[in-house]
N, C-alpha and C positions, 0 to 999 in steps of 0.2 A: 343363378339367374338365367331365365330364358333368353335367347336371342330373339331380334325380330323375326328371323326367319323361321325359327321354331314356332312362334306363336302364329305366323301366318300360313304355315304349311302343314303342321302336325294335324293328323286326323282329318284330312281333306282329300278329294278326288277332283282333279283338273281336268275337264275335257278340253281337247285340241283337234286341230284339222290341219294336214298337210296338203295345202292346195295343189302344189306342184305335182303330187303324186297320187291324188284321189284317195288319200288314206285318212282315217280318224284314228283318235287314240285318247287314253286316259293316263294321267299321272297320279299315283296314290300314295299316301303315306298314312299308315296306322301305327300310331304310337301309344298314347294313353287309353285309346279304344282296345287295341290287340292286349295290353297289360292287364286291363280290366277283365276282358274276355276269359284270359288265362288264370287269372287270379281267383276265379270262381271255383277251380278245381285243383287238386294237387296230380296232375297227369306226370306220367314219365316224360322225359326230355324227348324222345321219339315221337309221342304223340302230340305234345306241344308244338313240335315243329310242323307236322302235318296239319294241325289246326291254323297255326300262323299261315301257312301257305294258301289254305282253302279260304281263310277270312279275307286275306288280301285280293285274291282272285274274285270271291264273292263281291267285295266293294268295287273292282274295277268293272265287272260285267253288270253289276246291278246297276249302275251308274249310267251304262251304255244303252240300257233297255228303256223304252217308253214305258215306265213302270208306274202303276196307280196304287199298288198294294205291296205284295210280296214276292221276291225271287228266293229260291232256295237252291243249295247245291248239295248233293247227298252223294257220297262215296261208300260203296258196300263192297267187302271183299271176304274171302275165304280164310284169310290170314289172321296173324294175332291182333291186328288192329282192324276191328271188324267194321266200324261205322265212323264216318266224319260228316257232320251235318252243319250246315250254316242257313241263316236267314238274313236277308236283308230287305228292311222295311222302307219305302219310299217316303220322303218327308210328307208331312200331313198338310203342310201349307208352304207357300214360296218363301225362301230364306231359312226354313226350319231345318234342322239336321236330319239326314238318313240314320236309321239305327241298324245296328248287326249284332247278332249272337251265334255262338257255335258250340258244339260239345262232341263229345268222341265216346265210343263203345270199344273195349279192348280186353284182351285176356292177359292178364299180367304174367301169367305162368309160361305163356308161349312166346313171349316177347324175346327177341334175339339181339344182344348186345353187338353182334358183329356184323348185322344187317342193316342196310339203310332203311330210314323210316318208311320210304314208299315201298321197298320190297314187302314190307311186312303187311302190306294190303292183301297181297296175293292176288288171285283172280278174282274178277267181280266186275262191277261197273260204276260209272260215274253218271249221275242224272242231274239235269236242269230243271227245275219246276217254276213255273211263273203263274201266280194267282192274282188276277186283277181284281179281285174282290167280289162282293155280292152281285149276283146277277150275270156273271161270266162263268165259262168253262175253264178250267184251268188246263194249262199247257204243260206238256213234260217231253223233254227228248233224253235219250239214253245213247250212252256210247261205252263200249268195253274198257277195262282199264289197259292202257297202252302206254309206251314209251318208258321214260325214266322219271317222271315227275307229275304231280298233279295239273301243272301247267301243261305238260305235254297232252294230259288227258283233255282239257279244255279245248286247247287248239283243235284237237282231233274232234271233239264235239262240234265246234263251229264249222268245221270244213265239212263234216259228215252230214250235220242235220240242218246247218243252215246255209251250206256252200259259201261261207264267209271266210277267207283266208284271215287267219287271226295269229298273233305272236305275243308273247309274254316275256318281259325279263324281270325278274323278282329277286329280292334279297330280304333276309329277315333273321332275327337271332335276338340274343341277349347283349346289350351294350351298356356301358356306364358313361355318362357325360360328367365333365369335371364338376365336383360339388354336389352330385346327385348320386342315388343309389342305383344299383343294376335294374334295367328294365328292358321289356320286349320291345322291339322297334321293328317295322317292316316297310318296305317300300317297293314301288313297281312301275314299269310302264306297259301299257297295252297298245298295241297295233291292230288295226282291222282295214281289211281294203272295203271300200265302199260297196253296196251290193250292185250286182250285174246279172246279165241275163244268161251268160253262158255257163251251162251245167252238164257235166258227163251224161252220155246216154245211159238209159237204165240198163242195168246188168253188167255194166262193163266193169265194174269195180274201181279201186284206187291203187295208187302206187305205194300206200303206206303199209304199216304193219297189219297183217291179216287182210289185205285188200281194202283198208280204210282209204278215205280221200285224203289228200293233202293240197296244199296251195297250188302245187305244180299240176294238178289235175283240174283246177278251177280257172287259173289264169293263163293268158297266151300274149304273145307279141309284146308290146311296149308295157303293158300292165304287169306282166312277169317280170320285166326287166326293173320297172319302178319299185315292185315289191322287194326284189332280190337286194337293189341297192338301199332301201331304207332299212332293211333288216341288216345288212353289213353296218350300217351307221349305228344302230341300236346296240350291236354287239360291242361297241367301244364304250359303252357305258361301264362305269366302275362302281363298285359296291357302295363306296362312300357317298357317290352322287345319288343313290338311291334312297339311303337311310341316314346319311350324315346330315347335322342340323345346318350347315352353311352355305348349301346349295340350293337356292329357290328353284321351283318347278319351271318358271319362264325362263331362267337362266339356263337350266338343263336342256330345255327344248331348243334354245337357239344355238347351245354347243353343239348338240346332237344333229340338228336338222335345220341350220340355218338356210341352205340352199334348197329346202324343200317347201318355202314360204309358210311356216308354221303361223297358225291363227289359235289363240286361246279363247275360251268361254269362260263363264262365272264357274268358279269353284263350288264344290258341294261339301258342305261340313259332315262328318260322320262321328258317331258316339255309340257306345254300348247302349243296348236297350233290350228288355225282355217284355213281352206281352204277357206273361202268365200272371193269373189271378185266382184267389179262392173260387170265385163264381165259374171261372173257366174249368177248373179242375173238378167242381162239384157237377157241371154238365157232362164233363168226360166220364165220370163215375155213374151218371144216371142210367146209362145202358145197361149196367149190371143188375141181376136180379138180388133179392134180399139173401138168398142163398150164398151167392157169389161175394156179397158184400160181408158175410159173417166170417168167410174164409180171410177176407182181408182186415179183420179187426184183431188188434193187438190184445195182449193179456191186460191191458190198462183199459180196455173198453172203447178204444178210437181207432179210426182209419187214417192212415198218414200217407201223405204222397210228397215227392220232392220234385223240383223242376230240374229237368236234365240240363237245361241251359244256365241258369243262374243260381241253382242250388236252393232256392227258396224252399222252406219246409211248411207244409199245411197239415192240420190235424182236423178231423171231421166227427160229429157225432154219427155213428152208423145208422141210427134210426131216420136221419135226414138224407140218407143216400139210397141209391139203388131203384131200379125201374118198378119193382113191386112196392116199394115204400111210397112211390109217387100215386099208386092207384087208390081208389076209394075202397073202404073196407069191404064192401060186396064184390067189387072187382078183382081185389085180392084173392078172395076166397074162391073165385072161379078160374084164376090165373093157372 
């Protein structure tokens, strides 16, 4: 049986603000949503771990952006785990849930059992992409893989690209509640200093790894002291407070930040969701020529495609696909 706290908190992102320190944040839980994301594939545990962290980070930052359509997080490296990709779709209407999906690409033969999941990304970059929909120009920000976790990478992205000191405290893994089967659970807290005008002079570089910016390069005086104090308070959070079913997020915020005057806003529900469809796959295949489509056709005379996010399987008649198949007969003869 689910407790009241589980029903109220599972698969939600709760925005809050610390009025005493000019800091905003989010408390997130992904439970059924994360389990649904990972159940679409049979990933090795090291890959599942990175997807869990990436999905949780995406939910936290997706809710923090004034998003009209989609935010994506992409991690690409030269190690055994080549790609981690997540999408967060804003609610279509007030009160509706946001939707999130994720997938990974990896080389099973190169995975190393004695290395941490993050180390197996290798050298590469993390990208945050924001697409506000039709009629807008997508935004992308890129930062090199740095630190010891995906959380470190996203903190570096916000410091480097947005000049916003940001901190994450996250926990995730498989757990079993009494009377239920083992499932993935994840929880985290995001802190972010409110925007300010002080930015390091161009060309000076930062104090972080490889000259990247950190909060120390952006904040000064009382703001730096406030940021350090609130981060020390966040360091006291316990794993069970993040992923356990008995602590409500408002209780957690009061426990951690009661002297910082925490103020909460409406929680945002989150669920697994995939936007793939037969029509979208058909449109993506329309860029290929009839010759290309022929090479994709199976011995059974069909073209197949699988969604990387949800695993949906699609089959098409090759005569209905490809750029040349869309041309009139006389056009095709001149193509």
